[in-house]
Every structure is written in C-alpha cells, then in structure tokens.
Residue, then its C-alpha position, 0 to 999 in steps of 0.5 A: m501546486n499543493s492544493v488539496p482537493t475536496l471530496n465529491r459527494q454527488f457520487f460513490c463509484i465502484v468498479n469491477r477491476k477487469e472493466t477498464v473501458l466501461a469504468a473510463v467512460v463513467a469516469s468522464y461522466i462523473y468527473s468534477k473540476t472542483s473535487y475529487t469523485p471517489i472511484f473504488e475498485m473491486a477485484g473478481c470474486t469466485v463465490a457470493k458472500n452467503e454462498k456455502i463452500d464445500t469444505s469437505n476436503q479440508n483437513s480442519a476448519d481454518s484451512i485455507n480454500e480455493h474460495g477463501m482468499s477471494r472471499a477474504r478479499a471481498d470482505e475486506t474491500s467491502v469494509y473499506i468501502n463502507n468505512a469510506l462511506v462513513a467518512l464521508g457521511s452517508d447522509a450526504i452521498e448522493n449516488v452510489i455507482f455499481v459499474g460492471l459488478t458480478p452478482e458475487q461482487k454486489s453481494y458483499l456490498e451493503f447500503p441503506s435501503s434509501t440509498n440511490i444506487i445506478e447500476i451500469n453493466d453496458l457501454d450503451e447505458v452510460y449515457f442514459m444513466l448519467s447524462s441527466f446529471e448535468s443541466e446541459e449536453k456536453q461534447i462528446l470525444p469519440c475514442r478506440e478501446e485501445q486509447i481509452l486512458e488517453g481519451l480519459a485524460v482529454a476528456q476530463r481536461n476539456g469537460w467532454w464525455l467519452r464514447v467508444d468508437v472503433s473508427a475514432d481519429i488517433i487521440d494526442l495527448p499533448s503536454r502544457l509545458d507552462g511550469n505551473r503543474g505537476i505530472i502524473v506517470i502512470e504504468d498501464d496495467f490493463s485494469t481500472s487502476p490506471v483509470i483511477a490514476v488518470h482521474y486523480a491527475s485531472c483532479v489535480d490538473a497534472d498532466v499525464q504521461l502513460v508508459k507500459k507496465i513491467d510484468r512479474n518477472g520483470k519486477k523480481d529483475i528489478e529487485q535483484l538489480l537493487l541488491q546488487w547496486g546497493q552493493k556496488e562497493e563490494i563488486d567491481e566498477d564494469k559490473a556496477d556499471a553494468v547493473l546500472n545500465e540495465i536499471s537505467e534501460i527499464v526506466n529509459n524505455r518509459i520516460g527516457l526522452f520525457d523532459f520533467s524540468h517543465y512540471l513542479y512535481v512528479t508522481y509515478f504510479t507503478v508496480g516497483i520501477p525506480y525511477t528517481l534512481v535514474t532521474k536523479n530526483s531532479i524535481p520533487s518526486s513521489y510514488v503510488h504503488l499500483q498494487a497496494r489500493p490505490d483507489f483507497f490510497i488517493y481517497r484517505s491522502i485527500l480525507a486525512e489531510n482535511a482532518q484533525i490530527v491526533g498530535s502523536a508519534v512513535i519512535f522505534n529504536p532497538n539498539f539506540l542507534i544513531k543517537n543524534e538522528i533519534n535526538f533531533v527527531e524527538k526534540t523536533l516532535s516535542d516542539k510541534n506539540y506531539d505526544i511521543k511514544k518511545i519503544f527503545g532498547k530492551n522494550a523493542t520487542e516485536r510484539n511491542l512493535s507489532m501492537a504499536i504499529e496496529y493498535y497505538p494512535y500516532d500521526l508519524f512513526h519513525i523507525c530507526t533499525h536494521g532491515g533488508r532481505a530476512k534469513g530463512n530456510i529452503v524447504e522440499l516438501a511432499f503433499n497431497d492435494s484436496l483430489g488426493n493427488s501427489h506433489i512435491c513442492e519447493y518453497a522458501e520459509v521465514v519464521g520469527i518467534s518471540l516470547v509472550p510476557g508473562d505467559k509461557l507461549f510464544r509469538v510465532n510469525a511465519k511467511v512462505f514462499p513458493l518456489k517449484l511445483n513438481g520441479n517446475p518454477y512456481s507460478q499462479e498463472v501456469y497452475a491455474a491453467s494445469y492444476p485444480r484451482t485449490i493447488g495454491a491453496d493445498l500448497y500453503n495449507a501443507a507449508f504451514r502444517a508440515s511438521v520438521r520431519q516432513k521437511k526436507y531442508l535443502h538450504k538453511n538461514v540463507e537470504i530469501n528473496g521476496s522477504c523483508y524484516i524490521l529488526c527487533k530486540d528479540t526477533i524480526h517483524q516481517g511487515m504482516i499488518n492487519n491493522l494501522a494506527n488505530g484507525e488513523h492514516p499516518v506517515i511512516f519513515n522507515n529508516s532502515c535498509f531495503s524498506w522501499g519494497e515488500i516491507a512498504l507493502g505492508f504499511l501501504n495496504s494497511g492505510c498510511r497515507g505516506y511512507i518513506g524508505s530506501l531502496w538499499n543499504v544506508g550508511n547509519s551517518v548518511a541516514a541520520a543527516f537525511a533524516n535531520k534534514f527532513y524533520e528540519n522541514c517537513f512541518s513547513m512544507p509537504v513531506m515530498n518537498a522536504i524529502h527533495l530537499a534533504n536528498p542532497e544529504c546523500d549526494g556522493t555517498n553510496s546512498e545517493n538517490t535511495y530515499i523512496y516516498w510513497g504518496l501524493h504531492f500534497t500530504s503534509l504533517k501539521t503541527a499539533v494544538s498543544k502538548i495537553e491536547s495530544k495527550r488526552n487524544v491519545c488516552k481517548s483513542l486508547f480507551f476507545n479502542y479497549r473498549l471496542w475489542q472488548s466488545k468484539s471478544l464477547s460477541l465471538q465464539d472462536r477460541k483462537i480468535k479470542e486469544s488473539i484479542k486476549d493479548i490486544l486487550s492485555w497491551l492496551l491495558t497495560e498502555l492505559r495503566n501506564y499513560k501518564p504525561r510524557k516529558 
C-alpha cells in the first residue's frame, strides 16, 4: 500500500500547461510501471527571458509591470526544474522532452550542451519521436480528445500507447474493487495538472475517479460556507444544517455515489473542496492542491522519502498555549533523536518565525498558536494606469509591522486584495478583455505606493476575505514565504484555526511535502488531544495513517473532521540516527547557508536586496553563535 515509487531517469519531461492532449499522449509513451517519470508543467510566458521590456511608463525600477509577473513565474519554474535535475543527477538523465513549449518558455530553460533534448510540438510527432525507445511495438488505444484523461488512465494501466481519434469508441474507466489499492480523485481543470495526477495514480497502481472542477466563485463560496460552519455553535440549528447541506451538495455532485470502502486510501487532487468533511474520513485520506505546483509536489515527495533527514524540528508557541501538547510533542521528538529549536514566548516574533521557516534546516515544523482570517482595512483609491487613464479601485489591505532587533527599522509585510474597479467587482478575466494588459500591475503598484492621505478608508479593522495569519508575539505572519527550511522538504503541522487554506499555500508552494491544517476553529483541548495522538503514531506509520488514527479525538466535538492533510499517502517521518548526528547536521546546514547568502550579497548591486540579505545573515550568524547542544 505505502511503497514509495522510485524516480525514472530515462525521461525528464517539461510540458506547456495549456497542451493537455499532447501531454497526455506523450505521458502514455514515457510511462514506466516500475518508477515515476518526472513531468513538470510550465505556464504561459508573455515575454522571452532576455527580451527587453518597455519600462518608460513605470514610476520606478521596482514597479510591477505586465510582463514582470510572467517573467518572475517563468524564472521561478526554471529554478525549480534545474534544482530537480540536479537532485536526480544531471548526468543520469538520458532524455529531456519539451512538449508544446513556446519559444518564450524555452528561453528560460538551460541544459548542458550534451543533453539529448527531444522537442514535440504536434500529435503526429509523438510516435516518430518516442516509439523507438521501446524494444517492441505496443497496442494503440484510440481516444477522443474529450476523454483524454480516461484514455491515459486505461492506456497506462494496460501498457498501451494513446492516439487521438475523433471517431474512437467511448472509453470506460473500470474500478478494481479488490481492496488492495488506493484511489485518486482528480478535479479536471483542463490543464496539464490532471494529466500529471493520472500519471502519478498509474505509478502507484491506484484507481482514478475524474470529477468536474469548481470555478473561482465556487471556491470562494466554499470558504464562506466553512467560516459559517465553523461558527455553528453561534447560529441556529436550521442555518447550520443548511450550511452543511450546501457543502455536501458540492461534494456529492462529484463523489456522492462512489463507495470508498473498497479502497485502502484516497487522495484528492483539488483546488479546495473539503471532501472529507462529508465523507467523514471513512478511510485514510489526503489532498494535493492543484494550485500549488502538484508536479513539483509529487516529485519532491518521492525524492524526500528516499533521502536522508536532518534530524531537526522547530516548535513555535508565542503564548505557551496547551502546555501538555507542547510537552508531549517535545518529548516525542527528543525520543526520536531530533534536535529541537524552540521559539517560545517573547522570542516568538514575526521575524524569528519568518527566518526560521525560510532559513533554518528542519524536517518538521510544529505551530501552536492562533490563526484564521486577518483584520485589515477596506480602501478606495484613485489612480492612473500606465496609459494615463483614470480609475477608482476598492481593495482590502492587511499590514503587519514589527521592529527589527538592534535597529530602528521596521519589518512591514502587506497584502492587497482587489475588490472593485470603477464600481464593478474585480475579476482578472473580465479586465483582461476590457482593459489594457497593464491594469492589474498598475492597480497593485498604486495600492502599494499610496500614502495615507491618498487613501479613503471605507472600513477599518474588519476581517478580510481571503486573508490568513499566524499569530506571533508582536504581530502577524501572513504566509508570505519565499524559501523553506534551507532547501529541505519538511512536514508542517499548523495546529491553529482556519489553517488549511490560504496559509497552507505559502508552505505548499515553497517546498513542503506534507501540511496538516484545520478547516475552522479548533478548541484548545481538542487540538492538544489530536496532536498528541498524531505524534504517538507518526513515526511508526505514514503521516496520512497517523492522522486517520488521530481523527476520532475530535469526534463528538465542534472540531469533528476539521483536520486536513495535504500530502501523498506514503509520506512519513523518520527517526534520526542520534542526537549528536542531528546537531551536527543542523550546524553544517546553518554554516553552509550563511556562506551561500554571504556570497550572494557580494555579487549583488541592488541596495534593497543587499539590505534584505544583511538581515538574513544577521539572523543566521546569531543562530550559529548561540548554537550549542540542546537538552
């Protein structure tokens, strides 16, 4: 059930996110029953890497522009791909496949000149380019484009190749109800992410259930329903029942008639539907977020499961909440030879949390504090776009401010949530059609640069939809994460309220391989009981199974079925070799990280970036100087 796939080094595939059909056909040719062939997706690019951008309309060099976000996203994907290649061993990769990539996308990718790159841009090229890698011909499965995911699942299950055929028979995707496998439920968002999900399901020999996606408005509806459901003790019973019925309808429209009792586990590939609230965690369950790089999430989960651990954990607790939870977690981790960094009380500042999350090496991060939707302001602002046109926007802003130790400077972290433009509800899709392409960037630039005098405050200190936070001793952390665990791929247990959604995305996008959060408010005693039961079992079985055993601790309370696990079914926590070895690993990693950032600082000219790196170096140096064996 929980065997971990190995990584196939014959092929390394990069696909255009929009080329769903072409990617699926290629996946049928490069699939291996004995290992997982890495497939990574690349979003569209509006500009090539070295193409000059007209910045004549920008107010300053660091303004957001219409191409800047596209270029930053492509650069980031390129770094992730290069890191993945290095981790596998670039010399060990036999073939790199580009599937439907545009010239702009390819401009961000760099490979050694000796790399065998196979470019496939058309369905007719797949057989010619890839069939020769097999010693014998395989059976061809004709498939209609609208059934390409069903076709891929059947083809990989039987070791066949796919061919697109408009006159093909309807494909039936039978379930194997033998009780010996898991099932993967996949929301089809018509990108290449579901292709990768089917590809992964075939690799772990799981059945596949395809369901319809939910749009952006539907996702917001779910978030609002969960907020109401979490407050069910404060509303009348009829309204609480109505809320649950709405959530149940969304879930049952997708999996209502499906019987999970024949399966060992289920993993949901979703943009945010809380299936287990309705299924009541009847079998071990996990989630993969379709908006948090599922391609890299699968890859790093497999990679990390077969890698050596640091033997390090961080516990964050600003108010010494639930001492028995913290004491039990600390004792359990100590018994497993982990070196434990404790960020407690007055030291549990936003800066220390942020630095520890991003630059401290760890395998597990346990957060015990308050969380949820942050409070902020609703603002109206008049601004001009890059073409000189006047607009009025309405947006929500959430700002956290903390003092930098030993300095007179303040750390400011701010988020902006556009609500209206010129009196109409803000929608990126609508404004892409009716406004200049720069409008989104212009709005954000105006919001971030506006002075207090320029803003008209419509509402102050109100809960902001879509916001999130982790409460620190001095202010809030809003989940804005650029790095994670000094390059490790840890498991995060955020045992705070409303911690499954937006706050989770920061960790998932940055490189964690497992994340535990809650759908709504959790009572302190229930949170402690769940955590204690989880840690009692998590070193003897996969994380998913330990969560399944801990869920009954919430039964009969307001927190029943509130815990959600973003992760794969086989992900586990390992016992460290020894405490001495764990301490040595932490010290080595801190020193390496310090030298790395020191080298980056010397090579940069940008003053703001150098100041940011100076703060990182200061924090790392303090950690190194204070580092000593912890009891």
